[in-house]
N, C-alpha and C positions, 0 to 999 in steps of 0.2 A: 527352803521353808521347813520349819519344824513340824512334826507330825500333828501336834495339837492345833496349830494354825490351819494346816491343811484339812483336818477333819472338821474344824469349825466352818471353813469355807464350803466343804462338801454338804454340811447340814443346811447352811444358808441357801446353797444352790437348790437343794431338794425342796426346801420350803417355798422358794420362788416359783417352782413349777405349779404349786397349788394355786397361785394367783393367775397363772395362765389357764389352767383347767382345774376347777374345783373338784376334789376327790383324788387328785394325783398323789397326795400324801394320805396314805391309808391310815397311818397312825404316827404320832410324834409324841414321845414321852420325855423329851429332853428339856433343856433349859428354856423356860418360857420367854426369857429375854430375847432369844433368837427369833421367835415368832414376832415379837414386838418390833425388832429391827426390820424384818421383811415387810411387816404391815405398814411401816412408816415410809417405805421406799416408793418411788413412782412405779406404776405398772411395768413389769419387766418386758424386755424385747426378747422373744424366743431365740432369735439368731444370736443375740448376745449371750444368752444362757448356754447355747451350744459352744460358743467360743470359751466361756468360763470353764466348761467341762473339759474341753481339749487342753486348756492351759493347765488345769490341775492334773490331768493325765501325764503331761510332760514333766511336771514338777514332782510327781509321785516317787520316781526312783531315788531322788535325792533327799526325801523326807526321812529324818532320823526317828528311831523308836518304833518302827513298824516291822514286825516279822513278815515273812513272805506270804503267809496265809492271809493276814490282814491287808497287805498291799494288793494281793490278787483280788480280794473281795472288793476293795474300794475301786480299783481300776475297772473291774467288770461293770460296776454300777455307774461309774462316770461315763463309760462308753454308751451305756443305755441312755443316760441323760443327754449326751451329745446328740444321739439319734433323735430323741424326742424333741429337742430344741430345733433341730433342722426340720423335722416334720411340722411342728407348730409354726415355723417360719414360712411354710409353704413349699419346701423342697419336695420334689417327687422321689420318694424312697420306695423301692419295690417291696411288696409285702413279705417275700421270703427274707430279704435283707433286713427289713424291719424286725421280724421275729428273731433273726440271728443277733442283731445288735441289742435288742431288749433283753433277751433271755439266754444268750450264750449257747444257742442250740441251732442246729440245721434241720429243716423240715422238708418232707416230700409227701406226695399223695400215697395213700394206702393201696392195697391190692384187693380188687373186687373178688378174687377167688377166696381170699380170707373171709370176706363178708358172706360169701355163699356157704362156706363151711360153717360159719357161725349160725346161719339160718338153719342149716341141717341139724346142728346140735340143739338149737332152740326148738325145732320141730319135735325132736325126741323128748326134750325136757318138759314141754308143754303138754304133749300127748293130744289125743283127739284127732279130728279130721277137719278139712276145710281150709280156707284161706289163712295163711300163717299170720299175716298182719292183723286180721280180725281176732284170731285166737290170742295174739299177744296183747292187743288192746283190751280184750275181755279179761285176760289175766290181770293186767294192770288195774282195771276198774274194780275187780274183785279184791284187790289188795289195798284199796284206798282206805285211809284211816278216817273214821267219822270226825268231821271238823270239831265237834264238841269234846272229842277225846284226845285231840292232837297234843295239847299242852301237857296233859297228864302223861301221855306216852313219852314225850320229850324228857320230862323230869325223871321218869323211871329209868330210861336208858342213860341219862346223864349221871344219875346217882350210882348206877351199877358200874359204869365205866370209870367214874372218878375214884371209887374205892379200889378198883383193880389197878388203875394207872398210878395212883399215888404210892402203891407198894413197890412198883418197878422204877418210877421216876418221881422221887420226892418233890413236892411242891411247897411253897411257903404256906404257913397256916392261914394267912390273910387272903389267899386266892379265892375268887368267887366269880360266878357267872350269873347274869340276869338274862332270861330268855324272853323274847317278844315275838308275837305272831303278827306278821305284816302282810300287806297286799300291794299289788301294782309295782312289782320289782322284776328286773330281767333275770334274777338268779333265784336258786332254791333256798339258799341259806347264806348268811354273811356274819363274820366275826368283826365286831368293832372293839379293838383293844384300847383300853382307856388308861393303861399304866397302873402301877402299884398293884399288879396282879389281879386286875379286874377286867372283865369283858362283858359286853352285851352281844348276845347271839340272836339275830333276827332270822325267823323261819317264814318263808313265803307260803301263805295258805292258798294262793291262787293256783298253785301247781298240784293241788290235791295230793299231799304227801302219801307215799305208799309204805306199807308195813315192812317190806324188804329193804327199802331205801332209807328208812329213818335211822336205824342203828349206824349205818355208814355216815349219814349226815351229821349225827351228834358226835360221833368219833372224829369226823373231819373238822368240825368247827370248834370242838371242845377238848375231849380227852381221848387220845393223846395228840390231837391235831393242833389247830392254830392257837387256841388259848394256852395249851400246855407249852408249845414252843415259845410263845411270847414270854410266858412266866419264867421258863428256864433260862432264856437268853437275858432277860432283865436281871434275874438273880445272879447269874454267872458272868456273862460277858460284860454287862454294864456295871452292876453293883460291885462285883468282886474284882473284875479285871480292868475296869475303866475304859472299855471300848465304846465310846459314846457314839460312834457311827451306827451302832445297833439301836439307837433310840429313835431312828426314823425308818419307816417302812413305806417304800415307794412303789406305786403301781408301775407295771411295765419295766421291771428290772429283774435281774437273775434271782433275787431273793424270793420273788413271786413263784418262779418255777420250782425252786427248792421247797417252798412252803406248801404249794398245792400238791406236789408229788408226795411230800411227807404226809399231808393230811389225807390224801386218797389212800395211803397205806396205813392209816392210823388204826382202822378196825382190824386189819391183818396183824399188825404188831401187837395189839392189845388182846385179841381173842383168838385169831387164827383164820385160815382161809376156808375152813369147812371141808377141805379135802385131806390135808395132812393133819388136821386137828389143831388145837389151840397151841399157843407158844409154850404153854406149860405142860403139854402132853394130854390135855383133856379134850372137852368138846370143842367143835368148831363154832363159828358165829351163828349158824342156822339153828342148831340145837339150843344154844345160849339164848338167842332171841325168842325162840318158841316158849321157853320157860318164863321169860319176863312178860311176854304178851299174855300167857296163861294166867299169871298172877293178876293181870288187869282184866281178866274175863274175856280176852280176845283170842280167837283161834287163828293160828299162823302155822303154815306148813313150811318149816325151816329147811327141810331136806330138799323140797322142790325149789324153794327160793335160792338155795345155794347152786343147784343145777342150772337154773335159769340165769343167775348172775354170772356164773363161770362161762356159760355159752355166749352171753351178751358182751362180755369183756372184750372180745375180739372186734367188736363194732366201735370201739372208742375212737378209732381214727376217722370215722365218718364225720365227726364234728369238725376236725381239722381240714378234711377234704372240702367240706362245705365252705369254710373260711377261704381256702385257696381258690375255689371256684368263684367266690364272690369278689375277692380283692386282687387276686393274681390273674385269673382268667377273665374277670369282668363278665361273668355269666349273668343272665337274667334272674331276677329274684325268684320268679316262679319255678325256674329250672332247679334252683338250689333247694327250694321247699320240696319239690318232687323228689329230689335226690335224698333228702333227709327222711321223707316219708317211706321211700322204698327200702332203704338199708336199715334205718332205725326202727322200722315197723311201727311207726307212730302216726298219730292223727295230724291233719293239716294244722289244727289249732296249736298243738304242741310244737310242731315244726316251726311255725311262725313265731312262737314264743322264743325258741332257740335263736331264731334269726334276729330278734331284738338285741340279744347279747352280741351276736356276730357282727351286727351293723353299727353298734355304738362306736363313735370315734375314739373314746377312751378305752373300750374293752375289746375292740375288734381282733387284736392279736392274742388276747388273753387265753383263748381256748387251748392254745398250744402248751400252756403251763400245765394243764391237766393231762393232756395226751402224752407229751414228751416227758413231763415231770414224773408221772407214774412209771413210764417205761424205763427211764434212766435210773431212778431211785430203786425200783424193784430189782433191776439188774445188779446194782451196787450192793443191795442187801443180800442177794443170792450169791454174790461173789465174795462174801466175807471169808476170811482165812479160817482154817481149821481151829477149833477151840474158841472162836468168837461167837457168842450167842446172838440171836436176833435182837434181843433186848439191848445188848451192848452196842450193836451196830446202829440200831434205831436211835439209841441215846446220843450218838455222835451227831445225827441230824438235828436233834433237839438242841444240842449244846454248842456246836461249833459253827463258825462263819464260813460254811462251805459254799462253793459255786459249782455249776454244772461241769465246767472243764476239769475241775479237780476230780470229780467222780468218774468222768470218762477216762481219765488217765489211770485211776485205780482199777477200773474194770478191764482196761486194755492190758 
């Protein structure tokens, strides 16, 4: 099979999964005729979709015109689709295996001693006395952005990040983002990439967005996160290089782990981590955000926010632990809620909101993309060769069709 035929079959296969579970195709910016083909077909049989994926994996080594990087990328995504087809067909796939097949990563539970140390550091960062969970919730409440100011704050950070990011990672003049405030969603923010360098970014007002979290959310969804990655790959891999496999973005595939890890590191790449300073040697994100909020007439303690954020980062694995408890150990829901409350120092309401995401049939494995994506991509950025800047290294994530196994090999 020639490579163009194989890639066309891959795109059709991916589109068929959206008829099994609406939302499986996160975005498709390719040939509309392919959507029409799939739309005119009878409803697909998931077991048959799994067989189609396995057939394409077997034919991949003989496809001409694909370099090893593209072949590795397509193979990893076909393995993910094969697993998804088996699961949709009713096959009992263990949760750890499911995550491995979807995201090209192995997972295990975190260390409670790490969480205890994070609580100790949070105790120092928050100051005061009394119950740590109550102080943490009080801190979060004090950081809530007034709902009537949320949209204004989003645009302020988006504008500031866009100016900085476009200097390091040029974007087409036509690129644009439309922001929407939404409710009743299981996530805090979502990027809907529409193609032609346009995105709609939805921000969930139900979660009471916090001042320290908003810069990270805007960077994650927009600059230099999801929107920037989509634009750079459409401009480079698709328009310049003709890699049409990049016109589809599928849930529960390795590209999600790469994208979420990239997006969670977006603020660090653009501004800095607050500890070592900005990428350009200036202020870190705390001081930078303090200035932007001050221009809006809002008081923000950036130094404290950085300290709290750095301490809380060690609790990231708690979310993955909760997913393992729920789906691998089959623990009672109330036990999982209590676990989240204890280690994330959060309210029952917020813990149950997290559980909505962890319990969704479509999204249940997805939390690992954030936890393992950040861990792997940060290690890869930190392991860059001498003379390679953070901007150069991060630019490869934006521009190349990388998969987790390739980054693990680099780090090793």
